[in-house]
Residue, then its C-alpha position, 0 to 999 in steps of 0.5 A: m421851762v416854757k417851750a420857745e415859740a417861733r418868732r412871728e414878727g407880725l404879732r410884734a408889729k401889731f402889739l408894739p404900736r398899741l403899747a406905744r399908743a397906750a403909754n402916750e395916751n397916759g403920759v407915760i414914758c415912751g419912745n419909738v419902736t427901735k427894733v422889732w422887739t423894743i420901744s426905747k426912750t433915752v432919759a439921761k446920758g447913757i440911760k434908757m427906759i425900755y419896753v422889751i417884747r419877746m415871744n415868751t417873755a417881756r419886761v420894762e427896764m432902766w437900761i444903763y449903757h455907756g459903751k463897750k470899752e472897759k472904762d465905759v463899762d466901769s462908768a455904767y457900773d458906777v451909775f448902776k451901783h448908785f441906784l443899787s445903793k438906793k435899792s430899798e427906797i426904789e423898791m418901796a416906791y415901786g411897790e415890789s421887788l425888781n430884778w437887778d441882775h440881768k444874766g448874760r450882760r457884760t457891758a450894760f446894767s439894768i433894773q427891771q420888772d420881768y414878765p415871765d408868763f407873758r406870751l405874745s401869741d395870746d392876743s386875748k391878753w394883750g389889753y391886760w399886758i399893755d395896761k400892766m406894762v404901761t402902769d409898771m413903766k410909770k411906777l418904775d420911772d417914778a421910783l427911779l426919778p428921785h435917785y438920778m445923779t444928774s438932771r434928766d434930759 
């Protein structure tokens, strides 16, 4: 297990705008920095595409959340199950396996590409990670797009 690094918000404050700029310059889905560790864009009701940046890990994901109430969680799970039923098609279009089980979530579901070897403190690799995440977000969005149950906003 990787030793946890101390949070250094100054690094994220430098990294996230570079990531957003690269995504926007390449016409890849991107929103505004919503927290000190994410860039999020709503793409359909209850669905966001998110770049998540932690000190020791990162990911790009489709995040499905409809609320905390049981009926909302059930609704989000129904959407997730729809995409899960298309898993082989989605992963084939994406070009590799994705993580369909984010441990610890109780009210939301996600389909994601994880980067367990990401280290925010290694700024010499920021260019690599920005290119990788922007490329993977484009691939993820393209792979999921044909499987939406309703048209995207």
